[in-house]
N, C-alpha and C positions, 0 to 999 in steps of 0.2 A: 396511473397518475390521476389525481383528482382534477377536475376542470378548473377550480380556483387556483390550484398550484400552477397549472399550465399557464393561466392568464398572467400570474405574477412573473413567471419565467420569461414570457414573451415581452412583457413591459420592461423587464430589467435589461434585456439585450437589444431591443428594437432600435433605440436611438443610435447607439454606437454602430450597429450593423448598417443602418441607413447611410451614415457617413462613409463607412467602408465601401459600400456598394457604389456610392457616387465617385470615389477615387478610382475604383476598379473600372468604372465605365469610361473615365477619362483615359486610363492606360490602354484599354481595349480600343478606344477611338484612335489614339495615336498609333497603335499597332496596325490599324487598318488604313493608315495614312489620311486620317481626318483630323488634322491639327487645328488649333485655335484660329489660324489665319483665315480659314474658310467661313468662320462664324462671326467675324468682326463686322460691325456696322459700317456702311459706306459713309464717308465724310461728306457733309453737305453744308452749304452756307445758310444764312438766316432765312433765305427765301426757298430753301429746299432744293436748290440746284447743286449738282455734284461739284465738289471742289476740283476734281480732275476727271478727264474723259476716260482714261484707261483705269481699269480696276481688276487687274489680273491678281489671282490668289493662287499661288503655286506651292503646295505642301511638299516637303521632302521626307520620305519615310525612313528616317534614321532609326527610330525606335524599332520598327518592324525588321529592319536589316540586322540590327544588333541582337534582337531576340531570336530571329531565325538562325543567325550565325552561331549563337550559343547552342541552340537545339541541334543543329547539324553537326557541330563540333563534338558534342557529347553523346549524341544518340543515333547517329547514322549507323553505328555498330553498337547496339544497346548492350548493357552489362550482361555478363554470363555468371551463372550461379553454380556453386559446387558445395554440397553438404556432406561429401565424403562417400557417397554411394552412387554409382553410375545409374542404377535402376531408378533411384529416387530423383536424380537430376533429370532423367528423361521424363519422369512423371511431372515434375515441376514445369519443364518446358512445354509439355502438352497442356497443362492447366493454364499457363500464361497465354497460349494460343497464338494464332497468326496476327492478331491485332496488338501484340506486345510492343513491337517497334513503333507503331503509330501512336499507341497510348503513351509511350515514353516521351515521344516528341511533344504530344499535347500537354503532358505534365510539366515539361520544361517551359513551354510557352505560357501556360497558365500561371506558373510560379513567377515568371518574369513580369506578368501583367497584374496578378492578383496577390502577390506576396507569398501565398501558400496555395499549392494545388492539393486536390483531394481525390482519393480512390475509395470507391464503395464496392464491397464484395458481398455475395449472397449465394444461397443454394438454388441453382437453376434446374431446368429439366435435364440438362446434360452433365450435371455435377457442379463443380466450383466455377463461378462466373464473377467477373469484375469489370469495372468501367470507371472512367474518369468523370467526376461530377463537377459541374460549374461551381466555382468557389463562392460565388455570390449567393448561392443557395444554402451555404453551410454556416452555422453558428456553433462553434465548439464550446462545450462546457468543461473547463479544466479544473483539476483539483488545486488546492493551495499549497501543496507540497513543493519541495525544491525541484523535483523531477517533472512536475506539472503533468500528471497522468490525465489522459482523456477519459472523463467520467461519463460524458454523453454528447450527443450531436443533435441539434435542432435544425432540421432541414426545412426550408420554407420556399415555396414556389407557387406560381399561379396555374390554375387549371379551370377548364370549362366543363360544366355539367351538360352532358349531351342531351339529357332529358328535358331540361328547362332552358338551356342556353345561357345560364347565369355564369359569371366569372367569380371564382373563389380563390382565396389564399389558403393553401394547404400547409399544415404544420405537421411534420413527422418528428417525433422525439425518440431517438434510438439510445438504448442502454446496452450493457453487456449481455443481457438476456432477451430483451424484447423491444418491440417498436409499437408506439401508440400514435394514432392519427387524429388530427383535429382540423377543422376548417371554418372559415367565415366568408361571407360575401365581401367583395372589395369595398362596397359602399358602407358596410357596417364596421363598428369599432370592435376591439377585442372583447370589451366588457359586455357588449350587447349581442354580438353575433357569433361568438366562438362556441362550437359544439363538437361532439365526437363525430368522427367521419368513418363510416364502415367501408373501407376500401380493400380489405384483405379477405381472401376466401378461407373459411374455417376448414382445416383439414379433417376434423372429426365429423363435421356436418356438411356433406357435399352440397355445394351451391349456395350456402348461407354466407353472407358477408358480415364481417366483424371489424371493429376499429382497433383491435389489438392483435399483434403478430409476434410469435415466439420464434426467434431465429436460431438459437442454440449454437452460435459461433464461438462462444467462449469469451468474447470481448466485444467492445463496440466495433461494428464492422465498417469503420471508416479509418483511413490512414492519411495523415498529413505529410506533404512533401514541401518543406519550406525552401524558399528561394535562397536564403543565406542565413548567417548566424544572427542578424539583427532583424530579420523578417521585413525587409523593404522590397519594393518592386524595382525594376530596372529603369523606370521612367523618371523617378524622382530626381536623379542627379543630372539629367540631360534635358529635361523639359524647357527650362529657360533658354538654353542654348539653341534648341530646335526652333523655338519661337523667334529668336533673334535672326537666325539664318533665313527662316521663311519670310520675315518682314523685310530684310535687306534685299534678298533675292527678288521677291515680288515687286518691291519698290524700284529696283533696277530695271526690270522688264517694263514696268509702267512708264518710267522716264524715257526709255527707248521708244515706246509707242507714242508718247505724247509729243516728243520733239519732231516727229515726222510731219506734224501739222504746223504750218507757219503761223506765227502770231504777228498781226499787222498793228503797227503803232501809227495812228492817224493824228495829224496836227492841223488844226484849222479847217477840218472837213465840214462842209456846209450842212449836209443832211443830218437830221437829228437821229435817225435810225441807221444802224450799221447794216441792216438788211439790204438797203439800197446800194451800198458800197459792194457788198458781196455779189449782188445780182449783176451789177455792171461788170465786175471783174470776171464773172463766170460767162456772161453773154458776149461781151465785146473784147475781152482779154486786155482791156485798158482801164485806166483810172482817170476820171475827170476831176482835176484839181484847179484851184485858182491861186497862182503864185503870188498875186498882189495881196491876197489876204493872209499870206504866210502858210498856205496849206502845204502839207508834206505827208508822205507815206514811207514808212520804213518797216523792215521785218526784224523780229526779235528772235534770237537763237538762244538755246539753253545749253550750257556746258555741264556735262555729267562727270563727277569725280570718279572716273573708272578705276584708277589705281587704288584709291582709298577703299572702294567697295570690294575690289578683288582681295585686298589684304584682310578686310573684315571677314569675308566669306572663308578665306583660307584659314585664318586663325580660329574662327568659330568651328569649322569642320574638324580641325585638329583637336580642339577642346572637347567636341562631342565624343570622339573615339577614345580620348584619354579618360574622360569622366565616365563614359559608358563601358570602359574596359573591353574594347573590341579591337578587331583587326581591320585597319583601313585598307580596302581593296583598291588602292591607287596603282595604276600600271607601273609607275616609276619605282614602286617598292619591290618589284620582282626582278628577276634576272637569274643568272647562273650562280646561285648562292649555295653555300654549304649547308648541311643539316643544322649546324649550330646557329648559323645566322637566321635560318627560317624559324628555329625554336624561339629565338629572341624576339622575332616579329609577333609571335603568338603569346608573348609573356603575359600581357594584361588579360587576354582572353582566358589563358590557362589559370590565372589567379581567380578570376570570377567563377569559372567552371569548377575549380577546386573547392571553393566555398559552398557552391551548390551541391557538389558531389558528397561532401561530408553529411549534409542534411538528407540527401536522397538515399544514401546508403542505409540510414535508419529506416526510411520508409520501405525500401525494397526488402530489407531483412524482415520487417513485419509482414509484408505480403507473402514472402516465401514461407515463413513460419505458419501463416494462416492456411496456406495450401497444404502444408504437411499435416497440420492439425486436422484439417477437413478430411484428408484421406488416411489418417492414422499412420503417418510415416515418421520415422525417427529423424530428428533434425536438431543437431547439437550446435554446430558452428557453421555459419553461412559465409563462404568465401566468395567475394565479388571481384570480377575481372572487368575493368573499364577500359575502353579503347577510344582514343581520340582520332578524329578524322580531320586531317589537315594536309597542306601541301608539303611534300617530302622530297628529298633527293634520293630517288630509288637506287641509283647507281652506287651511291655512298653506303646505303643500307645493305645492299646485296654484297658489297665488298666486306663490310663488317661481319656479316653472317658467315661468309666463306672463311674469314680469318679466325672465327670463333669455334670452328670445328675442333673437337678434342678438348676444349676448355670449358664449355658449358654444354648442357644436355641438348639432345637433338630436338626435343619438344620446344625448348626456349628459342632455338634458332628458327624453327618453323613458325613460331608465333610472331617473330619479328621480321620475317622475310617479306619483302614488298609484294611478291607474287603469290603468296599463300593467304587465302581467306579463312579456311577452316584448318587449323593445325592438326586436330585429331584425325580428320578425314585424310589429310595429306600424309600423315604418319602411317595410316592403314594402307594407303596406296603404295608408299615406299616399301613397306614390309611385303606386300603382295608381289611387287616387281622383283624384289630381292629373292623371294621364294621361287618365283618362276625362273629366274636366272640360275639359281642353285640347282633346280631340277634339270634344266638343260645341260648344265655343266656335268652333272652326274650321269646323264644319259649319253653324252658324247663319247667319253672314254670307253664305255662298254661296247659301243658300236665299232670301235677301231682298236682292237686288241693288238698291241705291239706294232701298231702302224699298218696292219694288214686288213683291209676291208673285206677280204674274201675268205677269211677263216682262221686267221692268226698265224699263218706260216710265213716265215721270212723268205724273201726272194733276193737273189744276187742279181742286181740290176745289170752289172757289168757283163756277166756270163749268161744271164737269162735262165738260170737254173735254180731249182728249189734247194734250200739248204736243210 
């Protein structure tokens, strides 16, 4: 790509991407329990004195709770893939690696915070490799067709030149065949400072660095995992409610702390400064007043509307879990409930995860096909099996599995049994135990022919004679 073309591409997407990054930073901040209440200015009067002594700022991590709840519900047991060949399935599982479960969790959290999570894959030293990329580094270039095909990816991030110590902004532009790298100093503009960046090792010339890299992956090696059908983050619906909850709760704590200090109302007190009054009270434990001048001292107490604040907090908390489509882990919601009742409690969370699953299935299918294409494996249809992790009534599930024998397949029963984690492994173990039992059963009759352990002769027990 020509340098001037790259400059125009960066200018076209830079402004919109900056706004996107700013919103992503807010979502990540709320996920880390750093809400707006922590950054509000302290209220002061015209002389710069604080309006109140107590200034507690207590954030509640509702967004982090809901995002982690969603990730644990969907990816504690990550999806399983089946392309119709056991050997190919094992190869896919090997390529996904030990980090597959962790990466799945990270994809879910990134999608909840950044609207869309991204996976990048490449050819590494050990073969196919993949990783989750920070969504704030990715600027997708989409086609104008109805299906919006990914035409290219502009990845931008900061890097430090170890030789000079200067900080640069690096731009990588990926297409379906190659990647080109550019960079500029952070203090320079795109027009003035952008230049080609030799960051790739030339495979044909050992040790020589070039700015262009041919990946031969067959398509743009980036895969989007969208959060939902409208590409919104999980904070947008609950941020105003979280701010209200933090404000009311922190204000309540401040009131409790402030009312512990007595407020004295002085009438007709002779001294001009109140310090003298406080010193006398602290030293002598008495107050010197002149009743003839109408001097008097009273204390002022503050009444806190406890019931009103409790109602606001309760209503706001309920609205957060309704708007955030989560499961409120209140102790009173649990008990000896049936499986159907527990499913109803997860209804909103299931709805939110279902919308995400529809989008993630497309991303995982692309990832599986990329693995098969890399290793030249046949891959026609990708069947995905998703498992939810939630509170269940194990006794009820075990009873249902027992009653289903002879009606549904053994594999289906094992997949739904609460004590079974790996249905295929459990089926192999059952077959092994049945085979061992059959071998013992066949061996036993041969050892006792006609009931005689000594050689097959019948004995008349009554007379003690051989027949």
